[in-house]
DSSP file (Angstrom, degrees, kcal/mol; ACC not computed):
  #  RESIDUE AA STRUCTURE BP1 BP2  ACC     N-H-->O    O-->H-N    N-H-->O    O-->H-N    TCO  KAPPA ALPHA  PHI   PSI    X-CA   Y-CA   Z-CA
    1    1 A M              0   0    0      0, 0.0     2,-0.5     0, 0.0    47,-0.0   0.000 360.0 360.0 360.0 118.2  -12.3   29.5    2.3
    2    2 A V        -     0   0    0      0, 0.0     2,-0.4     0, 0.0     0, 0.0  -0.823 360.0-151.2 -98.3 127.0  -15.6   30.1    0.4
    3    3 A K        -     0   0    0     -2,-0.5     2,-0.1     4,-0.0     0, 0.0  -0.754   6.7-136.3 -98.6 143.2  -17.0   27.2   -1.4
    4    4 A T     >  -     0   0    0     -2,-0.4     4,-2.1     1,-0.1     5,-0.2  -0.416  34.2-101.1 -83.1 171.0  -19.1   27.4   -4.6
    5    5 A E  H  > S+     0   0    0      1,-0.2     4,-2.3     2,-0.2     5,-0.2   0.889 123.3  53.3 -59.8 -39.8  -22.2   25.3   -4.9
    6    6 A K  H  > S+     0   0    0      1,-0.2     4,-2.3     2,-0.2    -1,-0.2   0.910 109.0  47.7 -63.7 -43.5  -20.4   22.9   -7.1
    7    7 A E  H  > S+     0   0    0      2,-0.2     4,-2.2     1,-0.2    -1,-0.2   0.892 111.7  50.3 -65.5 -40.4  -17.6   22.3   -4.6
    8    8 A T  H  X S+     0   0    0     -4,-2.1     4,-1.5     2,-0.2    -1,-0.2   0.911 111.1  49.2 -63.6 -42.2  -20.0   21.8   -1.7
    9    9 A E  H  X S+     0   0    0     -4,-2.3     4,-2.0     1,-0.2    -2,-0.2   0.914 111.3  48.9 -63.5 -43.7  -21.9   19.3   -3.8
   10   10 A R  H  < S+     0   0    0     -4,-2.3    -1,-0.2     1,-0.2    -2,-0.2   0.874 108.1  54.5 -64.0 -38.2  -18.7   17.4   -4.7
   11   11 A A  H  < S+     0   0    0     -4,-2.2    31,-0.2     1,-0.2    -1,-0.2   0.835 113.7  41.3 -66.8 -32.3  -17.6   17.3   -1.1
   12   12 A T  H  < S+     0   0    0     -4,-1.5    -1,-0.2     1,-0.3    -2,-0.2   0.769 125.3  33.8 -87.5 -26.1  -20.9   15.7    0.0
   13   13 A S  S  < S-     0   0    0     -4,-2.0    -1,-0.3    -5,-0.2    28,-0.1  -0.782  79.2-159.6-131.8  91.2  -21.2   13.3   -2.9
   14   14 A P        -     0   0    0      0, 0.0    26,-0.2     0, 0.0     6,-0.1  -0.283  31.2 -94.5 -67.8 154.5  -17.8   12.0   -4.1
   15   15 A L        +     0   0    0     24,-2.5     2,-0.3     4,-0.1    24,-0.1  -0.362  47.1 178.1 -69.3 145.9  -17.6   10.5   -7.6
   16   16 A V    >>  +     0   0    0     -3,-0.1     3,-0.9    -2,-0.1     4,-0.7  -0.938  40.7   0.3-141.1 164.3  -17.9    6.8   -8.1
   17   17 A G  H 3> S-     0   0    0     43,-0.3     4,-1.9    -2,-0.3     3,-0.2  -0.243 123.3  -6.5  64.3-138.5  -17.9    4.3  -10.9
   18   18 A K  H 3> S+     0   0    0      1,-0.2     4,-2.5     2,-0.2    -1,-0.2   0.836 133.3  58.0 -63.9 -34.8  -17.5    5.4  -14.5
   19   19 A E  H <> S+     0   0    0     -3,-0.9     4,-2.2     1,-0.2    -1,-0.2   0.908 107.1  48.6 -61.6 -41.1  -17.6    9.1  -13.6
   20   20 A L  H  X S+     0   0    0     -4,-0.7     4,-2.3    -3,-0.2    -2,-0.2   0.923 111.5  48.5 -65.3 -45.0  -14.7    8.6  -11.3
   21   21 A L  H  X S+     0   0    0     -4,-1.9     4,-1.8     2,-0.2    -2,-0.2   0.891 111.2  50.8 -63.3 -39.1  -12.6    6.7  -13.9
   22   22 A K  H  X S+     0   0    0     -4,-2.5     4,-1.6     1,-0.2    -1,-0.2   0.925 111.2  47.7 -63.2 -44.4  -13.4    9.4  -16.5
   23   23 A K  H  X S+     0   0    0     -4,-2.2     4,-2.0     1,-0.2    -2,-0.2   0.863 107.2  57.6 -65.3 -36.2  -12.3   12.2  -14.1
   24   24 A L  H  < S+     0   0    0     -4,-2.3    -1,-0.2     1,-0.2    -2,-0.2   0.902 105.4  50.0 -60.6 -41.9   -9.1   10.2  -13.3
   25   25 A K  H >< S+     0   0    0     -4,-1.8     3,-1.0     1,-0.2    -1,-0.2   0.894 111.3  49.0 -64.2 -39.1   -8.1   10.2  -17.0
   26   26 A E  H 3< S+     0   0    0     -4,-1.6     3,-0.3     1,-0.2    -1,-0.2   0.861 117.5  40.4 -66.7 -35.3   -8.7   13.9  -17.2
   27   27 A L  T >< S+     0   0    0     -4,-2.0     3,-1.7     1,-0.2    -1,-0.2  -0.025  73.2 124.0-106.0  29.8   -6.6   14.6  -14.0
   28   28 A S  T <   +     0   0    0     -3,-1.0    -1,-0.2     1,-0.3    -2,-0.1   0.728  69.7  61.5 -64.7 -20.5   -3.8   12.1  -14.6
   29   29 A H  T 3  S+     0   0    0     -3,-0.3    -1,-0.3    -4,-0.1     2,-0.1   0.620  92.1  83.9 -80.6 -12.6   -1.2   14.9  -14.4
   30   30 A L  S <  S-     0   0    0     -3,-1.7     2,-0.0     1,-0.1    -3,-0.0  -0.440  85.8-101.9 -88.8 163.4   -2.2   15.7  -10.7
   31   31 A S     >  -     0   0    0     -2,-0.1     4,-2.5     1,-0.1     5,-0.2  -0.278  37.5-102.9 -74.2 168.4   -1.0   14.0   -7.5
   32   32 A R  H  > S+     0   0    0      1,-0.2     4,-2.9     2,-0.2     5,-0.2   0.924 121.9  50.2 -58.1 -45.9   -3.2   11.5   -5.7
   33   33 A K  H  > S+     0   0    0      1,-0.2     4,-2.1     2,-0.2    -1,-0.2   0.926 112.5  45.6 -61.6 -46.5   -4.1   14.0   -3.1
   34   34 A E  H  > S+     0   0    0      1,-0.2     4,-2.3     2,-0.2    -1,-0.2   0.879 113.6  50.3 -65.2 -37.8   -5.1   16.7   -5.6
   35   35 A T  H  X S+     0   0    0     -4,-2.5     4,-1.8     2,-0.2    -2,-0.2   0.911 109.0  51.7 -66.2 -42.3   -7.0   14.1   -7.6
   36   36 A A  H  <>S+     0   0    0     -4,-2.9     5,-2.9     1,-0.2     4,-0.3   0.898 111.0  48.3 -60.9 -40.8   -8.9   12.9   -4.5
   37   37 A I  H ><5S+     0   0    0     -4,-2.1     3,-1.4     1,-0.2    -1,-0.2   0.927 110.5  50.6 -64.8 -45.2   -9.9   16.5   -3.7
   38   38 A A  H 3<5S+     0   0    0     -4,-2.3    -1,-0.2     1,-0.3    -2,-0.2   0.792 109.7  51.5 -64.4 -27.7  -11.1   17.1   -7.3
   39   39 A C  T 3<5S-     0   0    0     -4,-1.8   -24,-2.5    -5,-0.1    -1,-0.3   0.438 123.4-103.8 -90.6  -0.1  -13.2   13.9   -7.2
   40   40 A G  T < 5S+     0   0    0     -3,-1.4     2,-1.3    -4,-0.3    -3,-0.2   0.625  75.9 136.2  94.9  13.8  -14.8   15.0   -3.9
   41   41 A Y      < +     0   0    0     -5,-2.9    12,-2.5    -6,-0.2     2,-0.3  -0.481  52.5  78.9 -94.6  64.7  -13.0   12.8   -1.4
   42   42 A Y  E     -A   52   0A   0     -2,-1.3     2,-0.3    10,-0.3    10,-0.2  -0.980  53.2-160.5-157.7 162.5  -12.5   15.5    1.3
   43   43 A T  E     -A   51   0A   0      8,-2.2     8,-3.4    -2,-0.3     2,-0.5  -0.934  23.2-120.5-139.5 165.7  -14.2   17.4    4.0
   44   44 A T  E     -A   50   0A   0     -2,-0.3     6,-0.2     6,-0.2     4,-0.1  -0.940  26.8-137.9-110.8 129.8  -13.5   20.7    5.8
   45   45 A T    >   -     0   0    0      4,-3.2     3,-1.6    -2,-0.5    -1,-0.0  -0.168  33.3 -93.2 -77.1 175.8  -12.9   20.7    9.5
   46   46 A K  T 3  S+     0   0    0      1,-0.3    -1,-0.1     2,-0.1    -2,-0.0   0.845 127.2  51.7 -59.3 -35.8  -14.3   23.2   12.0
   47   47 A D  T 3  S-     0   0    0      2,-0.1    -1,-0.3     1,-0.0    -2,-0.1   0.006 124.0-102.9 -94.3  30.7  -11.1   25.3   11.8
   48   48 A N  S <  S+     0   0    0     -3,-1.6     2,-0.4     1,-0.2    -2,-0.1   0.759  74.0 142.1  58.0  33.2  -11.3   25.3    8.0
   49   49 A Q        -     0   0    0      2,-0.0    -4,-3.2     0, 0.0     2,-0.5  -0.841  51.2-122.1 -99.7 143.3   -8.6   22.7    7.4
   50   50 A M  E     -A   44   0A   0     -2,-0.4     2,-0.6    -6,-0.2    -6,-0.2  -0.709  20.0-161.1 -88.5 129.5   -9.1   20.3    4.5
   51   51 A R  E     -A   43   0A   0     -8,-3.4    -8,-2.2    -2,-0.5     2,-0.4  -0.950   8.8-155.5-110.5 118.6   -9.2   16.6    5.4
   52   52 A V  E     -A   42   0A   0     -2,-0.6     2,-1.1   -10,-0.2   -10,-0.3  -0.799   8.0-147.9 -98.2 132.2   -8.6   14.4    2.3
   53   53 A Y     >  +     0   0    0    -12,-2.5     4,-1.9    -2,-0.4     5,-0.1  -0.688  29.1 163.2 -98.9  79.6   -9.8   10.8    2.4
   54   54 A L  H  > S+     0   0    0     -2,-1.1     4,-3.0     2,-0.2     5,-0.2   0.881  72.5  54.0 -66.1 -39.5   -7.2    9.0    0.3
   55   55 A T  H  > S+     0   0    0      1,-0.2     4,-2.6     2,-0.2     5,-0.2   0.943 110.8  45.2 -62.5 -47.5   -8.1    5.5    1.5
   56   56 A K  H  > S+     0   0    0      1,-0.2     4,-2.2     2,-0.2    -1,-0.2   0.895 114.0  51.5 -61.6 -39.0  -11.8    5.9    0.5
   57   57 A F  H  X S+     0   0    0     -4,-1.9     4,-2.1     2,-0.2    -2,-0.2   0.943 111.5  45.2 -62.3 -49.3  -10.7    7.5   -2.8
   58   58 A L  H  X S+     0   0    0     -4,-3.0     4,-2.4     1,-0.2    -2,-0.2   0.880 112.3  51.8 -65.6 -37.9   -8.3    4.6   -3.6
   59   59 A E  H  X S+     0   0    0     -4,-2.6     4,-2.5    -5,-0.2    -1,-0.2   0.899 109.6  50.3 -63.5 -39.7  -10.9    2.0   -2.6
   60   60 A A  H  X S+     0   0    0     -4,-2.2     4,-2.5    -5,-0.2   -43,-0.3   0.882 109.9  50.7 -65.4 -38.4  -13.5    3.7   -4.9
   61   61 A V  H  X S+     0   0    0     -4,-2.1     4,-1.8     2,-0.2    -2,-0.2   0.932 111.9  46.8 -64.1 -45.8  -11.0    3.6   -7.8
   62   62 A V  H  <>S+     0   0    0     -4,-2.4     5,-2.1     1,-0.2     4,-0.4   0.916 114.1  47.7 -63.1 -43.3  -10.3   -0.1   -7.3
   63   63 A K  H ><5S+     0   0    0     -4,-2.5     3,-1.2     1,-0.2    -1,-0.2   0.894 109.6  53.4 -64.6 -40.0  -14.0   -0.8   -7.0
   64   64 A A  H 3<5S+     0   0    0     -4,-2.5    -1,-0.2     1,-0.3    -2,-0.2   0.834 105.3  54.3 -64.5 -32.6  -14.7    1.3  -10.2
   65   65 A K  T 3<5S-     0   0    0     -4,-1.8    -1,-0.3    -5,-0.2    -2,-0.2   0.558 118.8-114.6 -78.4  -7.0  -12.1   -0.8  -12.1
   66   66 A G  T < 5 +     0   0    0     -3,-1.2    -3,-0.2    -4,-0.4    -2,-0.1   0.718  65.7 144.6  84.7  22.2  -14.0   -3.9  -11.0
   67   67 A I      < -     0   0    0     -5,-2.1     2,-0.3     0, 0.0    -1,-0.3  -0.848  45.7-136.0 -95.9 116.0  -11.3   -5.5   -8.8
   68   68 A P        +     0   0    0      0, 0.0     3,-0.2     0, 0.0    -5,-0.0  -0.548  28.6 171.5 -74.1 130.1  -12.9   -7.3   -5.9
   69   69 A L        +     0   0    0     -2,-0.3     2,-1.1     1,-0.2     3,-0.3   0.843  67.5  46.7-101.2 -50.1  -11.2   -6.6   -2.6
   70   70 A D    >   +     0   0    0      1,-0.2     3,-0.8     2,-0.1    -1,-0.2  -0.683  53.8 151.5-101.6  81.9  -13.3   -8.1    0.1
   71   71 A E  T 3  S+     0   0    0     -2,-1.1     3,-0.4     1,-0.2    -1,-0.2   0.841  84.1  42.9 -73.9 -32.3  -14.3  -11.6   -1.0
   72   72 A D  T >  S+     0   0    0     -3,-0.3     3,-1.1     1,-0.2    -1,-0.2  -0.034  77.8 123.4 -99.3  29.5  -14.5  -12.7    2.6
   73   73 A G  T <  S+     0   0    0     -3,-0.8    -1,-0.2     1,-0.3    -2,-0.1   0.808  71.7  51.7 -62.6 -30.9  -16.3   -9.6    3.7
   74   74 A S  T 3  S+     0   0    0     -3,-0.4    -1,-0.3    -4,-0.1     2,-0.2   0.635  87.0 105.4 -81.2 -12.8  -19.3  -11.5    5.1
   75   75 A K  S <  S-     0   0    0     -3,-1.1     2,-0.6     1,-0.1    -3,-0.0  -0.467  75.7-125.2 -70.5 134.9  -17.0  -13.7    7.2
   76   76 A D        -     0   0    0     -2,-0.2    -1,-0.1     1,-0.1    -2,-0.1  -0.713  17.9-162.1 -81.6 121.9  -17.0  -12.9   10.9
   77   77 A S        +     0   0    0     -2,-0.6     2,-0.2     0, 0.0    -1,-0.1   0.402  55.5 104.6 -89.1   3.8  -13.4  -12.3   11.9
   78   78 A R        +     0   0    0      2,-0.0    -2,-0.1     0, 0.0     2,-0.0  -0.505  68.3  18.0 -83.0 155.2  -14.0  -12.7   15.6
   79   79 A G  S    S-     0   0    0     -2,-0.2     2,-0.2     2,-0.0     0, 0.0  -0.224  95.5 -48.8  85.6-173.5  -13.0  -15.8   17.5
   80   80 A R        -     0   0    0     -2,-0.0     2,-0.4     0, 0.0    -2,-0.0  -0.584  41.8-141.3 -97.7 159.1  -10.6  -18.6   16.7
   81   81 A S        -     0   0    0     -2,-0.2     2,-0.1     0, 0.0    -2,-0.0  -0.913  34.5 -95.2-116.6 150.9  -10.2  -20.6   13.5
   82   82 A A        -     0   0    0     -2,-0.4     0, 0.0     1,-0.1     0, 0.0  -0.402  33.5-176.9 -66.9 133.3   -9.4  -24.3   13.4
   83   83 A T        -     0   0    0      2,-0.2    -1,-0.1    -2,-0.1     3,-0.1   0.526  34.2-131.0-106.2 -10.3   -5.7  -25.0   13.0
   84   84 A Y        +     0   0    0      1,-0.3     2,-0.3     0, 0.0    -2,-0.1   0.879  69.5 115.9  57.4  41.1   -6.0  -28.8   12.8
   85   85 A R        -     0   0    0      2,-0.0     2,-0.3     0, 0.0    -1,-0.3  -0.973  44.0-168.8-133.1 149.4   -3.2  -29.2   15.4
   86   86 A A        -     0   0    0     -2,-0.3     2,-0.3    -3,-0.1    10,-0.1  -0.943   3.6-158.8-133.7 157.5   -3.4  -30.6   18.9
   87   87 A C        -     0   0    0      8,-0.4     8,-0.9    -2,-0.3     2,-0.4  -0.941  25.7-105.6-135.5 159.7   -0.9  -30.6   21.8
   88   88 A V  B     -B   94   0B   0     -2,-0.3     6,-0.2     6,-0.2     2,-0.1  -0.700  36.2-134.9 -85.7 131.1   -0.4  -32.7   24.9
   89   89 A H    >   -     0   0    0      4,-2.9     3,-2.1    -2,-0.4    -1,-0.1  -0.293  28.5 -99.2 -79.3 169.3   -1.4  -31.0   28.1
   90   90 A K  T 3  S+     0   0    0      1,-0.3    -1,-0.1     2,-0.1    -2,-0.0   0.801 123.6  58.5 -60.2 -29.9    0.7  -31.0   31.3
   91   91 A N  T 3  S-     0   0    0      2,-0.1    -1,-0.3     1,-0.1    -2,-0.0   0.406 121.8-106.7 -82.8   4.8   -1.4  -33.8   32.7
   92   92 A G  S <  S+     0   0    0     -3,-2.1     2,-0.3     1,-0.3    -2,-0.1   0.448  75.3 134.7  90.0   0.8   -0.4  -36.0   29.7
   93   93 A Q        -     0   0    0     -5,-0.0    -4,-2.9     1,-0.0     2,-0.6  -0.633  48.2-145.6 -89.3 142.5   -3.8  -35.8   27.9
   94   94 A L  B     -B   88   0B   0     -2,-0.3     2,-0.5    -6,-0.2    -6,-0.2  -0.931  22.4-164.7-102.8 116.0   -4.2  -35.2   24.2
   95   95 A V        -     0   0    0     -8,-0.9     2,-0.5    -2,-0.6    -8,-0.4  -0.883  11.2-160.7-110.8 130.7   -7.4  -33.2   23.7
   96   96 A I        -     0   0    0     -2,-0.5   -10,-0.1   -10,-0.1     5,-0.0  -0.943  28.2-121.8-107.6 128.1   -9.1  -32.8   20.4
   97   97 A G     >  -     0   0    0     -2,-0.5     4,-1.8     1,-0.1     3,-0.3  -0.080  19.0-107.3 -71.0 166.6  -11.5  -29.8   20.3
   98   98 A A  H  > S+     0   0    0      1,-0.2     4,-2.4     2,-0.2     5,-0.2   0.825 115.4  62.0 -62.7 -34.8  -15.2  -29.8   19.5
   99   99 A N  H  > S+     0   0    0      1,-0.2     4,-2.1     2,-0.2    -1,-0.2   0.930 107.0  44.2 -56.1 -46.3  -14.6  -28.1   16.1
  100  100 A Y  H  > S+     0   0    0     -3,-0.3     4,-2.1     1,-0.2    -1,-0.2   0.899 112.4  50.2 -69.6 -41.6  -12.6  -31.1   14.9
  101  101 A T  H  X>S+     0   0    0     -4,-1.8     5,-2.7     1,-0.2     4,-0.6   0.868 110.6  51.2 -67.3 -33.7  -15.0  -33.7   16.3
  102  102 A E  H ><5S+     0   0    0     -4,-2.4     3,-0.9     3,-0.2    -2,-0.2   0.933 109.5  49.4 -64.2 -45.9  -17.9  -31.9   14.6
  103  103 A V  H 3<5S+     0   0    0     -4,-2.1    -2,-0.2     1,-0.3    -1,-0.2   0.875 113.0  47.2 -61.4 -38.0  -16.1  -31.9   11.3
  104  104 A M  H 3<5S-     0   0    0     -4,-2.1    -1,-0.3    -5,-0.1    -2,-0.2   0.548 112.3-121.1 -82.1  -6.8  -15.3  -35.6   11.6
  105  105 A G  T <<5 +     0   0    0     -3,-0.9    -3,-0.2    -4,-0.6     2,-0.2   0.811  54.2 162.0  73.7  30.4  -18.9  -36.4   12.6
  106  106 A L      < -     0   0    0     -5,-2.7    -1,-0.2    -6,-0.2    -2,-0.0  -0.536  22.4-157.8 -85.9 151.0  -17.9  -37.9   15.9
  107  107 A K    >   -     0   0    0     -2,-0.2     3,-2.0     1,-0.0     2,-0.1  -0.871  35.1 -82.4-123.1 157.4  -20.4  -38.4   18.7
  108  108 A P  T 3  S+     0   0    0      0, 0.0     3,-0.1     0, 0.0    -1,-0.0  -0.367 117.1  30.6 -57.7 133.7  -19.8  -38.8   22.5
  109  109 A G  T 3  S+     0   0    0      1,-0.3     2,-0.1    -2,-0.1    18,-0.1   0.274  80.0 142.1  99.1 -10.2  -18.9  -42.4   23.2
  110  110 A D    <   -     0   0    0     -3,-2.0    -1,-0.3    16,-0.1     2,-0.3  -0.419  39.6-147.3 -62.8 138.2  -17.1  -43.2   19.9
  111  111 A E        -     0   0    0     -3,-0.1    15,-3.2    -2,-0.1    16,-0.8  -0.830  13.9-168.1-114.3 150.8  -14.1  -45.4   20.5
  112  112 A F  E     -C  125   0C   0     -2,-0.3     2,-0.4    13,-0.3    13,-0.2  -0.961  19.2-134.7-133.8 148.7  -10.8  -45.5   18.7
  113  113 A S  E     -C  124   0C   0     11,-3.1    11,-2.6    -2,-0.3     2,-0.5  -0.878  27.7-135.9 -98.2 141.6   -7.8  -47.9   18.6
  114  114 A I  E     -C  123   0C   0     -2,-0.4     2,-0.5     9,-0.2     9,-0.2  -0.857  19.7-174.2-103.3 125.0   -4.5  -46.0   18.8
  115  115 A Q  E     -C  122   0C   0      7,-2.7     7,-3.0    -2,-0.5     2,-0.4  -0.973  14.8-147.5-119.0 118.4   -1.7  -47.0   16.4
  116  116 A L  E     +C  121   0C   0     -2,-0.5     2,-0.2     5,-0.2     5,-0.2  -0.677  22.5 171.9 -87.2 135.8    1.6  -45.3   17.0
  117  117 A G  E >   -C  120   0C   0      3,-2.7     3,-0.8    -2,-0.4     2,-0.8  -0.682  49.3 -63.6-126.8-176.7    3.9  -44.6   14.0
  118  118 A H  T 3  S-     0   0    0      1,-0.3     3,-0.1    -2,-0.2    -2,-0.0  -0.647 119.3 -18.3 -75.2 111.0    7.1  -42.7   13.4
  119  119 A K  T 3  S+     0   0    0     -2,-0.8     2,-0.3     1,-0.1    -1,-0.3   0.671 129.4  73.6  64.4  21.4    6.1  -39.0   14.1
  120  120 A H  E <   -C  117   0C   0     -3,-0.8    -3,-2.7     2,-0.0     2,-0.4  -0.991  63.3-143.9-155.4 162.9    2.4  -39.7   13.8
  121  121 A I  E     -C  116   0C   0     -2,-0.3     2,-0.5    -5,-0.2    -5,-0.2  -0.998  12.4-152.7-129.2 130.7   -0.6  -41.3   15.5
  122  122 A H  E     -C  115   0C   0     -7,-3.0    -7,-2.7    -2,-0.4     2,-0.6  -0.908   4.6-161.8-102.9 129.0   -3.4  -43.1   13.7
  123  123 A L  E     -C  114   0C   0     -2,-0.5     2,-0.5    -9,-0.2    -9,-0.2  -0.952   7.7-168.0-108.0 115.9   -6.8  -43.2   15.4
  124  124 A K  E     -C  113   0C   0    -11,-2.6   -11,-3.1    -2,-0.6     2,-0.2  -0.916  23.2-123.8-107.4 124.7   -9.0  -45.9   13.9
  125  125 A Q  E     -C  112   0C   0     -2,-0.5     4,-0.3   -13,-0.2   -13,-0.3  -0.478  26.7-176.8 -71.7 129.5  -12.6  -45.8   14.9
  126  126 A I  S  > S+     0   0    0    -15,-3.2     4,-2.7    -2,-0.2     5,-0.3   0.894  72.1  53.2 -92.2 -48.4  -13.8  -49.0   16.5
  127  127 A T  H  > S+     0   0    0    -16,-0.8     4,-1.9     1,-0.2     5,-0.1   0.912 113.1  39.4 -63.0 -48.6  -17.5  -48.5   17.2
  128  128 A S  H  > S+     0   0    0    -17,-0.3     4,-2.2     2,-0.2    -1,-0.2   0.880 116.8  51.1 -72.1 -35.4  -18.7  -47.5   13.7
  129  129 A N  H  > S+     0   0    0     -4,-0.3     4,-2.4     2,-0.2    -2,-0.2   0.923 111.6  46.6 -65.9 -43.7  -16.4  -50.0   11.9
  130  130 A S  H  X S+     0   0    0     -4,-2.7     4,-2.4     1,-0.2    -1,-0.2   0.872 111.8  51.6 -67.9 -35.0  -17.6  -52.9   14.1
  131  131 A E  H  X S+     0   0    0     -4,-1.9     4,-2.2    -5,-0.3    -1,-0.2   0.902 110.6  48.5 -65.5 -40.5  -21.3  -51.8   13.5
  132  132 A E  H  X S+     0   0    0     -4,-2.2     4,-2.4     2,-0.2    -2,-0.2   0.906 111.6  49.5 -64.8 -41.7  -20.7  -51.7    9.8
  133  133 A E  H  X S+     0   0    0     -4,-2.4     4,-2.6     2,-0.2    -2,-0.2   0.909 110.7  50.1 -63.9 -41.7  -19.1  -55.2    9.9
  134  134 A N  H  X S+     0   0    0     -4,-2.4     4,-2.2     1,-0.2    -1,-0.2   0.900 110.9  49.4 -62.3 -41.1  -22.0  -56.5   11.9
  135  135 A T  H  X S+     0   0    0     -4,-2.2     4,-1.9     2,-0.2    -2,-0.2   0.904 112.1  47.9 -64.6 -42.1  -24.4  -55.1    9.4
  136  136 A Q  H  X S+     0   0    0     -4,-2.4     4,-1.9     2,-0.2    -2,-0.2   0.893 111.4  50.6 -66.3 -40.1  -22.5  -56.6    6.5
  137  137 A E  H  X S+     0   0    0     -4,-2.6     4,-2.2     1,-0.2    -2,-0.2   0.899 109.7  50.5 -64.4 -40.6  -22.4  -60.0    8.3
  138  138 A K  H  X S+     0   0    0     -4,-2.2     4,-1.9     1,-0.2    -1,-0.2   0.887 109.1  51.7 -64.2 -39.1  -26.1  -59.9    8.9
  139  139 A E  H  X S+     0   0    0     -4,-1.9     4,-1.1     1,-0.2    -1,-0.2   0.891 110.0  49.2 -64.5 -39.5  -26.8  -59.1    5.2
  140  140 A K  H  < S+     0   0    0     -4,-1.9     3,-0.3     1,-0.2    -2,-0.2   0.892 110.1  51.0 -66.4 -39.9  -24.6  -62.1    4.2
  141  141 A E  H  < S+     0   0    0     -4,-2.2    -1,-0.2     1,-0.2    -2,-0.2   0.865 107.0  54.1 -65.5 -36.3  -26.5  -64.4    6.6
  142  142 A E  H  <        0   0    0     -4,-1.9    -1,-0.2     1,-0.3    -2,-0.2   0.786 360.0 360.0 -68.8 -27.7  -29.8  -63.3    5.2
  143  143 A E     <        0   0    0     -4,-1.1    -1,-0.3    -3,-0.3    -2,-0.2   0.486 360.0 360.0 -75.7 360.0  -28.8  -64.2    1.6
C-alpha cells in the first residue's frame, strides 16, 4: 500500500476540533470506521495492516462537540474511598477508621457517651461538650 504525502500527514496528525466536526458533516454517509480513517485515526502495522483507533476518534468527536467526559480526571483512583459504614469485629469491637475521625475533627483521647436506639447508636462527645459548658459557666460567673 503506497501512501501519498497527504495520507501520511493525516495518519500522523489526526483531525481535532472544528476541522473534525466539519469533516464529519462531509462524510456523514460513511461508516464510523471509514470516517475515522478519513479523519486520520489509524496507523499501519509492520505487515501493512491498517489499525483504526475508533475509541480515540470517538473521544475526539465528543471533545470537539464540547461535552466534558472526565470531570474527575485529576482524582487519583487508587486506594479506598470512605463508605461511612462500620462493622463489629470478631472480638466484639466496633472500630471507626482514621478517615472518619479526621472528617469529624476528633483527637486521640476524645470521650463519648453511647446511647442505644432502635437500629442505631448515638455517640455524644463528652470532652468537648463539658469543656464548652465549663467555658460558658466561667463567662456567666465573670459577668
